N, CA, C and O atoms as a GROMACS GRO file, in nm:
protein
  488
    1MET      N    1   0.081  -0.118   0.000
    1MET     CA    2   0.000   0.000   0.000
    1MET      C    3   0.086   0.126   0.000
    1MET      O    4   0.062   0.218  -0.078
    2TYR      N    5   0.188   0.129   0.089
    2TYR     CA    6   0.275   0.245   0.097
    2TYR      C    7   0.358   0.260  -0.029
    2TYR      O    8   0.386   0.372  -0.073
    3LYS      N    9   0.399   0.147  -0.087
    3LYS     CA   10   0.477   0.152  -0.211
    3LYS      C   11   0.394   0.215  -0.323
    3LYS      O   12   0.446   0.294  -0.402
    4LEU      N   13   0.268   0.182  -0.331
    4LEU     CA   14   0.181   0.238  -0.433
    4LEU      C   15   0.164   0.388  -0.413
    4LEU      O   16   0.166   0.464  -0.509
    5LEU      N   17   0.148   0.431  -0.290
    5LEU     CA   18   0.133   0.573  -0.259
    5LEU      C   19   0.260   0.650  -0.295
    5LEU      O   20   0.253   0.759  -0.351
    6ILE      N   21   0.375   0.594  -0.262
    6ILE     CA   22   0.503   0.658  -0.296
    6ILE      C   23   0.520   0.666  -0.447
    6ILE      O   24   0.564   0.768  -0.499
    7LEU      N   25   0.484   0.559  -0.518
    7LEU     CA   26   0.493   0.558  -0.664
    7LEU      C   27   0.402   0.664  -0.726
    7LEU      O   28   0.442   0.734  -0.819
    8LEU      N   29   0.280   0.677  -0.674
    8LEU     CA   30   0.188   0.778  -0.725
    8LEU      C   31   0.240   0.920  -0.701
    8LEU      O   32   0.227   1.006  -0.788
    9CYS      N   33   0.299   0.945  -0.585
    9CYS     CA   34   0.357   1.077  -0.556
    9CYS      C   35   0.472   1.106  -0.651
    9CYS      O   36   0.483   1.217  -0.703
   10PHE      N   37   0.558   1.007  -0.673
   10PHE     CA   38   0.673   1.025  -0.763
   10PHE      C   39   0.626   1.055  -0.905
   10PHE      O   40   0.683   1.143  -0.971
   11CYS      N   41   0.525   0.984  -0.953
   11CYS     CA   42   0.472   1.006  -1.088
   11CYS      C   43   0.411   1.146  -1.100
   11CYS      O   44   0.429   1.212  -1.202
   12SER      N   45   0.340   1.190  -0.998
   12SER     CA   46   0.280   1.324  -1.000
   12SER      C   47   0.387   1.431  -1.006
   12SER      O   48   0.373   1.528  -1.082
   13ILE      N   49   0.492   1.416  -0.928
   13ILE     CA   50   0.602   1.513  -0.929
   13ILE      C   51   0.671   1.512  -1.065
   13ILE      O   52   0.705   1.619  -1.116
   14SER      N   53   0.692   1.396  -1.126
   14SER     CA   54   0.757   1.387  -1.257
   14SER      C   55   0.674   1.454  -1.365
   14SER      O   56   0.728   1.524  -1.451
   15ILE      N   57   0.544   1.433  -1.363
   15ILE     CA   58   0.455   1.493  -1.462
   15ILE      C   59   0.456   1.645  -1.446
   15ILE      O   60   0.462   1.717  -1.545
   16PHE      N   61   0.450   1.694  -1.323
   16PHE     CA   62   0.453   1.837  -1.298
   16PHE      C   63   0.584   1.898  -1.349
   16PHE      O   64   0.582   2.004  -1.411
   17ALA      N   65   0.696   1.833  -1.323
   17ALA     CA   66   0.826   1.884  -1.367
   17ALA      C   67   0.836   1.884  -1.519
   17ALA      O   68   0.892   1.977  -1.577
   18ALA      N   69   0.783   1.782  -1.584
   18ALA     CA   70   0.787   1.774  -1.730
   18ALA      C   71   0.704   1.886  -1.792
   18ALA      O   72   0.742   1.940  -1.895
   19GLN      N   73   0.592   1.921  -1.731
   19GLN     CA   74   0.508   2.027  -1.784
   19GLN      C   75   0.575   2.164  -1.769
   19GLN      O   76   0.555   2.250  -1.854
   20ARG      N   77   0.651   2.184  -1.666
   20ARG     CA   78   0.716   2.313  -1.644
   20ARG      C   79   0.833   2.334  -1.737
   20ARG      O   80   0.864   2.448  -1.772
   21HIS      N   81   0.899   2.226  -1.780
   21HIS     CA   82   1.017   2.235  -1.865
   21HIS      C   83   0.991   2.160  -1.995
   21HIS      O   84   1.055   2.059  -2.024
   22GLU      N   85   0.898   2.210  -2.073
   22GLU     CA   86   0.862   2.144  -2.196
   22GLU      C   87   0.979   2.150  -2.294
   22GLU      O   88   1.039   2.256  -2.314
   23LYS      N   89   1.010   2.037  -2.355
   23LYS     CA   90   1.116   2.028  -2.454
   23LYS      C   91   1.066   1.943  -2.569
   23LYS      O   92   0.972   1.865  -2.555
   24ALA      N   93   1.131   1.961  -2.683
   24ALA     CA   94   1.090   1.886  -2.801
   24ALA      C   95   1.211   1.849  -2.884
   24ALA      O   96   1.318   1.908  -2.869
   25ASP      N   97   1.194   1.751  -2.972
   25ASP     CA   98   1.299   1.713  -3.066
   25ASP      C   99   1.280   1.785  -3.200
   25ASP      O  100   1.368   1.780  -3.286
   26ALA      N  101   1.167   1.850  -3.216
   26ALA     CA  102   1.136   1.927  -3.337
   26ALA      C  103   1.066   2.054  -3.293
   26ALA      O  104   1.028   2.068  -3.177
   27PHE      N  105   1.049   2.146  -3.385
   27PHE     CA  106   0.970   2.264  -3.355
   27PHE      C  107   0.823   2.222  -3.355
   27PHE      O  108   0.776   2.160  -3.450
   28ILE      N  109   0.752   2.256  -3.250
   28ILE     CA  110   0.610   2.223  -3.240
   28ILE      C  111   0.534   2.353  -3.219
   28ILE      O  112   0.557   2.425  -3.122
   29ILE      N  113   0.444   2.382  -3.312
   29ILE     CA  114   0.361   2.502  -3.302
   29ILE      C  115   0.219   2.457  -3.277
   29ILE      O  116   0.163   2.378  -3.353
   30LYS      N  117   0.160   2.508  -3.169
   30LYS     CA  118   0.020   2.479  -3.138
   30LYS      C  119  -0.059   2.606  -3.164
   30LYS      O  120  -0.044   2.706  -3.094
   31ALA      N  121  -0.144   2.601  -3.266
   31ALA     CA  122  -0.224   2.717  -3.304
   31ALA      C  123  -0.354   2.718  -3.224
   31ALA      O  124  -0.435   2.626  -3.236
   32HIS      N  125  -0.371   2.821  -3.144
   32HIS     CA  126  -0.494   2.842  -3.067
   32HIS      C  127  -0.569   2.959  -3.130
   32HIS      O  128  -0.511   3.032  -3.211
   33PRO      N  129  -0.695   2.979  -3.097
   33PRO     CA  130  -0.772   3.087  -3.161
   33PRO      C  131  -0.709   3.226  -3.149
   33PRO      O  132  -0.719   3.304  -3.244
   34ARG      N  133  -0.646   3.259  -3.038
   34ARG     CA  134  -0.594   3.395  -3.020
   34ARG      C  135  -0.442   3.403  -3.005
   34ARG      O  136  -0.387   3.513  -2.996
   35TYR      N  137  -0.375   3.290  -3.003
   35TYR     CA  138  -0.230   3.290  -2.988
   35TYR      C  139  -0.172   3.158  -3.041
   35TYR      O  140  -0.244   3.062  -3.066
   36TYR      N  141  -0.040   3.158  -3.058
   36TYR     CA  142   0.033   3.039  -3.100
   36TYR      C  143   0.134   3.008  -2.990
   36TYR      O  144   0.197   3.099  -2.936
   37LYS      N  145   0.150   2.880  -2.957
   37LYS     CA  146   0.248   2.837  -2.859
   37LYS      C  147   0.355   2.757  -2.932
   37LYS      O  148   0.323   2.671  -3.014
   38VAL      N  149   0.481   2.784  -2.903
   38VAL     CA  150   0.592   2.720  -2.972
   38VAL      C  151   0.681   2.647  -2.873
   38VAL      O  152   0.722   2.702  -2.771
   39LEU      N  153   0.710   2.522  -2.905
   39LEU     CA  154   0.812   2.444  -2.833
   39LEU      C  155   0.927   2.426  -2.931
   39LEU      O  156   0.906   2.394  -3.048
   40SER      N  157   1.049   2.447  -2.882
   40SER     CA  158   1.163   2.435  -2.974
   40SER      C  159   1.262   2.333  -2.922
   40SER      O  160   1.274   2.311  -2.802
   41PRO      N  161   1.335   2.271  -3.016
   41PRO     CA  162   1.438   2.175  -2.973
   41PRO      C  163   1.558   2.250  -2.917
   41PRO      O  164   1.582   2.366  -2.949
   42VAL      N  165   1.634   2.181  -2.833
   42VAL     CA  166   1.754   2.241  -2.775
   42VAL      C  167   1.862   2.249  -2.883
   42VAL      O  168   1.934   2.349  -2.892
   43LYS      N  169   1.874   2.146  -2.964
   43LYS     CA  170   1.970   2.145  -3.075
   43LYS      C  171   1.913   2.063  -3.189
   43LYS      O  172   1.823   1.981  -3.169
   44VAL      N  173   1.964   2.086  -3.307
   44VAL     CA  174   1.919   2.013  -3.424
   44VAL      C  175   2.041   1.963  -3.502
   44VAL      O  176   2.153   2.012  -3.486
   45LYS      N  177   2.015   1.864  -3.584
   45LYS     CA  178   2.118   1.816  -3.674
   45LYS      C  179   2.098   1.886  -3.808
   45LYS      O  180   2.048   1.998  -3.811
   46LYS      N  181   2.136   1.824  -3.916
   46LYS     CA  182   2.122   1.889  -4.048
   46LYS      C  183   1.977   1.912  -4.084
   46LYS      O  184   1.944   2.010  -4.150
   47LYS      N  185   1.890   1.821  -4.043
   47LYS     CA  186   1.748   1.836  -4.071
   47LYS      C  187   1.671   1.841  -3.941
   47LYS      O  188   1.710   1.781  -3.840
   48THR      N  189   1.562   1.914  -3.945
   48THR     CA  190   1.475   1.922  -3.827
   48THR      C  191   1.330   1.914  -3.874
   48THR      O  192   1.300   1.929  -3.992
   49GLY      N  193   1.244   1.890  -3.781
   49GLY     CA  194   1.103   1.881  -3.813
   49GLY      C  195   1.026   2.001  -3.762
   49GLY      O  196   1.068   2.068  -3.667
   50LEU      N  197   0.914   2.026  -3.826
   50LEU     CA  198   0.820   2.128  -3.781
   50LEU      C  199   0.684   2.062  -3.777
   50LEU      O  200   0.636   2.011  -3.879
   51ILE      N  201   0.620   2.064  -3.661
   51ILE     CA  202   0.488   2.005  -3.643
   51ILE      C  203   0.394   2.118  -3.605
   51ILE      O  204   0.418   2.191  -3.509
   52VAL      N  205   0.286   2.132  -3.683
   52VAL     CA  206   0.187   2.237  -3.654
   52VAL      C  207   0.058   2.167  -3.615
   52VAL      O  208   0.003   2.088  -3.692
   53GLN      N  209   0.010   2.198  -3.495
   53GLN     CA  210  -0.116   2.143  -3.445
   53GLN      C  211  -0.221   2.254  -3.451
   53GLN      O  212  -0.203   2.359  -3.391
   54ASN      N  213  -0.328   2.229  -3.524
   54ASN     CA  214  -0.434   2.329  -3.538
   54ASN      C  215  -0.542   2.303  -3.432
   54ASN      O  216  -0.622   2.211  -3.446
   55LYS      N  217  -0.543   2.384  -3.329
   55LYS     CA  218  -0.642   2.371  -3.222
   55LYS      C  219  -0.753   2.475  -3.237
   55LYS      O  220  -0.821   2.509  -3.140
   56THR      N  221  -0.771   2.524  -3.360
   56THR     CA  222  -0.876   2.622  -3.387
   56THR      C  223  -0.993   2.552  -3.457
   56THR      O  224  -0.990   2.431  -3.480
   57LEU      N  225  -1.094   2.629  -3.490
   57LEU     CA  226  -1.211   2.574  -3.560
   57LEU      C  227  -1.208   2.602  -3.709
   57LEU      O  228  -1.305   2.573  -3.779
   58VAL      N  229  -1.098   2.660  -3.760
   58VAL     CA  230  -1.087   2.691  -3.902
   58VAL      C  231  -0.959   2.633  -3.960
   58VAL      O  232  -0.864   2.603  -3.888
   59LYS      N  233  -0.957   2.618  -4.091
   59LYS     CA  234  -0.839   2.571  -4.164
   59LYS      C  235  -0.732   2.680  -4.159
   59LYS      O  236  -0.762   2.798  -4.173
   60ILE      N  237  -0.606   2.639  -4.139
   60ILE     CA  238  -0.493   2.732  -4.137
   60ILE      C  239  -0.404   2.703  -4.257
   60ILE      O  240  -0.369   2.589  -4.285
   61VAL      N  241  -0.368   2.809  -4.329
   61VAL     CA  242  -0.272   2.800  -4.439
   61VAL      C  243  -0.156   2.890  -4.401
   61VAL      O  244  -0.176   3.004  -4.360
   62GLY      N  245  -0.034   2.840  -4.415
   62GLY     CA  246   0.083   2.919  -4.378
   62GLY      C  247   0.206   2.880  -4.458
   62GLY      O  248   0.208   2.776  -4.524
   63LYS      N  249   0.307   2.965  -4.450
   63LYS     CA  250   0.434   2.942  -4.518
   63LYS      C  251   0.545   2.927  -4.414
   63LYS      O  252   0.541   2.989  -4.308
   64VAL      N  253   0.642   2.845  -4.447
   64VAL     CA  254   0.765   2.836  -4.368
   64VAL      C  255   0.871   2.904  -4.453
   64VAL      O  256   0.896   2.863  -4.566
   65LYS      N  257   0.934   3.008  -4.397
   65LYS     CA  258   1.034   3.085  -4.472
   65LYS      C  259   1.161   3.097  -4.391
   65LYS      O  260   1.161   3.082  -4.269
   66ASP      N  261   1.271   3.126  -4.463
   66ASP     CA  262   1.397   3.153  -4.394
   66ASP      C  263   1.424   3.302  -4.395
   66ASP      O  264   1.346   3.380  -4.450
   67SER      N  265   1.536   3.343  -4.335
   67SER     CA  266   1.568   3.485  -4.324
   67SER      C  267   1.601   3.549  -4.457
   67SER      O  268   1.606   3.672  -4.466
   68ASN      N  269   1.625   3.470  -4.561
   68ASN     CA  270   1.648   3.522  -4.696
   68ASN      C  271   1.518   3.536  -4.773
   68ASN      O  272   1.520   3.563  -4.893
   69ASP      N  273   1.404   3.518  -4.707
   69ASP     CA  274   1.270   3.525  -4.763
   69ASP      C  275   1.242   3.411  -4.863
   69ASP      O  276   1.153   3.422  -4.948
   70LYS      N  277   1.319   3.304  -4.852
   70LYS     CA  278   1.297   3.187  -4.937
   70LYS      C  279   1.188   3.100  -4.874
   70LYS      O  280   1.194   3.067  -4.756
   71THR      N  281   1.087   3.064  -4.954
   71THR     CA  282   0.980   2.978  -4.904
   71THR      C  283   1.029   2.834  -4.900
   71THR      O  284   1.072   2.779  -5.001
   72ILE      N  285   1.024   2.774  -4.783
   72ILE     CA  286   1.066   2.636  -4.765
   72ILE      C  287   0.950   2.542  -4.793
   72ILE      O  288   0.967   2.438  -4.856
   73ASP      N  289   0.830   2.580  -4.746
   73ASP     CA  290   0.712   2.496  -4.768
   73ASP      C  291   0.587   2.580  -4.742
   73ASP      O  292   0.589   2.676  -4.666
   74ILE      N  293   0.479   2.541  -4.808
   74ILE     CA  294   0.347   2.598  -4.783
   74ILE      C  295   0.263   2.485  -4.728
   74ILE      O  296   0.253   2.378  -4.788
   75ILE      N  297   0.201   2.509  -4.612
   75ILE     CA  298   0.125   2.402  -4.549
   75ILE      C  299  -0.020   2.444  -4.525
   75ILE      O  300  -0.050   2.563  -4.509
   76SER      N  301  -0.105   2.346  -4.523
   76SER     CA  302  -0.248   2.366  -4.499
   76SER      C  303  -0.291   2.263  -4.395
   76SER      O  304  -0.268   2.144  -4.412
   77ILE      N  305  -0.354   2.311  -4.288
   77ILE     CA  306  -0.394   2.222  -4.179
   77ILE      C  307  -0.542   2.244  -4.150
   77ILE      O  308  -0.584   2.354  -4.115
   78GLU      N  309  -0.620   2.139  -4.164
   78GLU     CA  310  -0.762   2.145  -4.132
   78GLU      C  311  -0.781   2.164  -3.982
   78GLU      O  312  -0.692   2.132  -3.903
   79ALA      N  313  -0.896   2.215  -3.943
   79ALA     CA  314  -0.928   2.236  -3.802
   79ALA      C  315  -0.914   2.105  -3.724
   79ALA      O  316  -0.967   2.002  -3.765
   80GLY      N  317  -0.844   2.111  -3.612
   80GLY     CA  318  -0.828   1.994  -3.526
   80GLY      C  319  -0.726   1.893  -3.575
   80GLY      O  320  -0.714   1.786  -3.515
   81LYS      N  321  -0.653   1.923  -3.681
   81LYS     CA  322  -0.556   1.827  -3.739
   81LYS      C  323  -0.412   1.871  -3.711
   81LYS      O  324  -0.388   1.978  -3.655
   82VAL      N  325  -0.318   1.786  -3.752
   82VAL     CA  326  -0.175   1.810  -3.734
   82VAL      C  327  -0.107   1.792  -3.869
   82VAL      O  328  -0.145   1.706  -3.947
   83HIS      N  329  -0.005   1.875  -3.895
   83HIS     CA  330   0.073   1.863  -4.019
   83HIS      C  331   0.221   1.871  -3.982
   83HIS      O  332   0.260   1.953  -3.899
   84ALA      N  333   0.303   1.786  -4.042
   84ALA     CA  334   0.447   1.784  -4.012
   84ALA      C  335   0.528   1.794  -4.140
   84ALA      O  336   0.490   1.738  -4.243
   85ILE      N  337   0.639   1.866  -4.132
   85ILE     CA  338   0.734   1.873  -4.243
   85ILE      C  339   0.874   1.856  -4.186
   85ILE      O  340   0.895   1.865  -4.065
   86GLU      N  341   0.969   1.830  -4.275
   86GLU     CA  342   1.109   1.822  -4.236
   86GLU      C  343   1.185   1.915  -4.330
   86GLU      O  344   1.159   1.917  -4.450
   87PHE      N  345   1.280   1.991  -4.276
   87PHE     CA  346   1.357   2.081  -4.360
   87PHE      C  347   1.502   2.089  -4.312
   87PHE      O  348   1.533   2.057  -4.197
   88ARG      N  349   1.589   2.133  -4.404
   88ARG     CA  350   1.731   2.148  -4.372
   88ARG      C  351   1.748   2.275  -4.289
   88ARG      O  352   1.709   2.384  -4.332
   89PHE      N  353   1.806   2.261  -4.172
   89PHE     CA  354   1.820   2.372  -4.078
   89PHE      C  355   1.964   2.420  -4.077
   89PHE      O  356   2.056   2.343  -4.051
   90LYS      N  357   1.983   2.548  -4.107
   90LYS     CA  358   2.117   2.609  -4.102
   90LYS      C  359   2.118   2.706  -3.985
   90LYS      O  360   2.033   2.795  -3.977
   91LYS      N  361   2.213   2.691  -3.895
   91LYS     CA  362   2.218   2.776  -3.777
   91LYS      C  363   2.246   2.922  -3.812
   91LYS      O  364   2.219   3.011  -3.731
   92SER      N  365   2.299   2.946  -3.930
   92SER     CA  366   2.330   3.083  -3.970
   92SER      C  367   2.206   3.160  -4.016
   92SER      O  368   2.215   3.280  -4.042
   93GLN      N  369   2.092   3.094  -4.026
   93GLN     CA  370   1.969   3.159  -4.071
   93GLN      C  371   1.861   3.153  -3.964
   93GLN      O  372   1.868   3.073  -3.871
   94GLN      N  373   1.762   3.239  -3.980
   94GLN     CA  374   1.645   3.235  -3.894
   94GLN      C  375   1.530   3.177  -3.977
   94GLN      O  376   1.528   3.190  -4.100
   95TYR      N  377   1.435   3.114  -3.908
   95TYR     CA  378   1.321   3.052  -3.975
   95TYR      C  379   1.192   3.102  -3.913
   95TYR      O  380   1.186   3.134  -3.794
   96TYR      N  381   1.088   3.109  -3.997
   96TYR     CA  382   0.960   3.164  -3.954
   96TYR      C  383   0.845   3.079  -4.008
   96TYR      O  384   0.853   3.022  -4.117
   97PHE      N  385   0.739   3.073  -3.930
   97PHE     CA  386   0.611   3.022  -3.979
   97PHE      C  387   0.522   3.144  -3.992
   97PHE      O  388   0.504   3.219  -3.895
   98ILE      N  389   0.466   3.165  -4.111
   98ILE     CA  390   0.384   3.283  -4.136
   98ILE      C  391   0.242   3.238  -4.171
   98ILE      O  392   0.218   3.191  -4.282
   99PRO      N  393   0.148   3.252  -4.079
   99PRO     CA  394   0.008   3.219  -4.108
   99PRO      C  395  -0.049   3.318  -4.211
   99PRO      O  396  -0.044   3.440  -4.191
  100ILE      N  397  -0.104   3.265  -4.319
  100ILE     CA  398  -0.161   3.348  -4.425
  100ILE      C  399  -0.312   3.358  -4.409
  100ILE      O  400  -0.370   3.465  -4.422
  101SER      N  401  -0.374   3.244  -4.381
  101SER     CA  402  -0.520   3.242  -4.366
  101SER      C  403  -0.555   3.152  -4.248
  101SER      O  404  -0.525   3.033  -4.253
  102PRO      N  405  -0.617   3.202  -4.143
  102PRO     CA  406  -0.641   3.344  -4.117
  102PRO      C  407  -0.508   3.413  -4.091
  102PRO      O  408  -0.416   3.352  -4.034
  103PRO      N  409  -0.496   3.541  -4.130
  103PRO     CA  410  -0.369   3.612  -4.115
  103PRO      C  411  -0.331   3.632  -3.968
  103PRO      O  412  -0.416   3.657  -3.883
  104PHE      N  413  -0.202   3.620  -3.942
  104PHE     CA  414  -0.149   3.638  -3.808
  104PHE      C  415  -0.005   3.684  -3.823
  104PHE      O  416   0.052   3.673  -3.932
  105GLN      N  417   0.055   3.735  -3.717
  105GLN     CA  418   0.194   3.778  -3.725
  105GLN      C  419   0.287   3.660  -3.746
  105GLN      O  420   0.254   3.547  -3.710
  106ARG      N  421   0.405   3.687  -3.804
  106ARG     CA  422   0.500   3.577  -3.827
  106ARG      C  423   0.552   3.526  -3.694
  106ARG      O  424   0.565   3.600  -3.597
  107ILE      N  425   0.582   3.397  -3.692
  107ILE     CA  426   0.626   3.329  -3.571
  107ILE      C  427   0.768   3.280  -3.593
  107ILE      O  428   0.792   3.193  -3.676
  108GLU      N  429   0.861   3.337  -3.519
  108GLU     CA  430   1.000   3.297  -3.533
  108GLU      C  431   1.022   3.163  -3.466
  108GLU      O  432   0.972   3.138  -3.356
  109LEU      N  433   1.098   3.076  -3.533
  109LEU     CA  434   1.133   2.945  -3.476
  109LEU      C  435   1.270   2.961  -3.408
  109LEU      O  436   1.374   2.956  -3.474
  110LYS      N  437   1.268   2.980  -3.278
  110LYS     CA  438   1.388   3.008  -3.200
  110LYS      C  439   1.445   2.879  -3.145
  110LYS      O  440   1.379   2.810  -3.067
  111LEU      N  441   1.566   2.846  -3.184
  111LEU     CA  442   1.633   2.723  -3.139
  111LEU      C  443   1.676   2.735  -2.994
  111LEU      O  444   1.734   2.836  -2.954
  112GLY      N  445   1.648   2.632  -2.914
  112GLY     CA  446   1.695   2.625  -2.776
  112GLY      C  447   1.618   2.710  -2.676
  112GLY      O  448   1.663   2.724  -2.562
  113GLU      N  449   1.506   2.767  -2.714
  113GLU     CA  450   1.426   2.848  -2.624
  113GLU      C  451   1.332   2.761  -2.541
  113GLU      O  452   1.297   2.650  -2.581
  114LYS      N  453   1.291   2.813  -2.426
  114LYS     CA  454   1.183   2.749  -2.352
  114LYS      C  455   1.057   2.772  -2.432
  114LYS      O  456   1.058   2.850  -2.527
  115SER      N  457   0.950   2.706  -2.397
  115SER     CA  458   0.826   2.727  -2.471
  115SER      C  459   0.786   2.874  -2.461
  115SER      O  460   0.802   2.937  -2.357
  116TYR      N  461   0.735   2.927  -2.571
  116TYR     CA  462   0.696   3.068  -2.574
  116TYR      C  463   0.569   3.084  -2.655
  116TYR      O  464   0.533   2.998  -2.736
  117GLU      N  465   0.501   3.196  -2.631
  117GLU     CA  466   0.375   3.223  -2.699
  117GLU      C  467   0.386   3.349  -2.784
  117GLU      O  468   0.459   3.442  -2.751
  118VAL      N  469   0.310   3.349  -2.892
  118VAL     CA  470   0.304   3.465  -2.982
  118VAL      C  471   0.158   3.500  -2.996
  118VAL      O  472   0.081   3.414  -3.037
  119PRO      N  473   0.113   3.621  -2.965
  119PRO     CA  474   0.190   3.726  -2.899
  119PRO      C  475   0.219   3.689  -2.754
  119PRO      O  476   0.151   3.606  -2.694
  120SER      N  477   0.321   3.752  -2.699
  120SER     CA  478   0.368   3.714  -2.566
  120SER      C  479   0.294   3.784  -2.451
  120SER      O  480   0.350   3.799  -2.343
  121GLN      N  481   0.173   3.826  -2.474
  121GLN     CA  482   0.093   3.893  -2.371
  121GLN      C  483   0.048   3.800  -2.262
  121GLN      O  484   0.031   3.843  -2.148
  122ARG      N  485   0.029   3.674  -2.292
  122ARG     CA  486  -0.028   3.580  -2.197
  122ARG      C  487   0.066   3.548  -2.086
  122ARG      O  488   0.033   3.470  -1.996
   0.00000   0.00000   0.00000
C-alpha cells in the first residue's frame, strides 16, 4: 500500500516537472484561436522537423520561410488536425512560420528556447 502511494507521488512530481520544462525534438507550433504556442528543440542536426497542431475551428494556411525570404514549404492544416514537415536547418539563418489564412503575425522558430507564446501577452 505504501509503495503504491510513494509511486503515485513520484509520478505526480515527474509529470509536474515535465510540464514546467517542456522540450521537443522538433519545432512544435500549437495554433490556438488567439495565440500560438511554440516548443523548440535544444539542438538540431542537419534536418529538423516542424509540427503544426491546429487547435482552432478553421483551416490554417501558412508558409515556412527563412531569413532570406525563401519559401521552404506551404502548409495547410484542417481544423483539429496536425501537419508535419522536415527541412534542412542552417544555424546561420532564422526561420519563420507565417500564417496566411487566417492572417497572423509571423512566428520565429527560435532554437533552444523554452516554450513561448506569440503574442507574448499571456
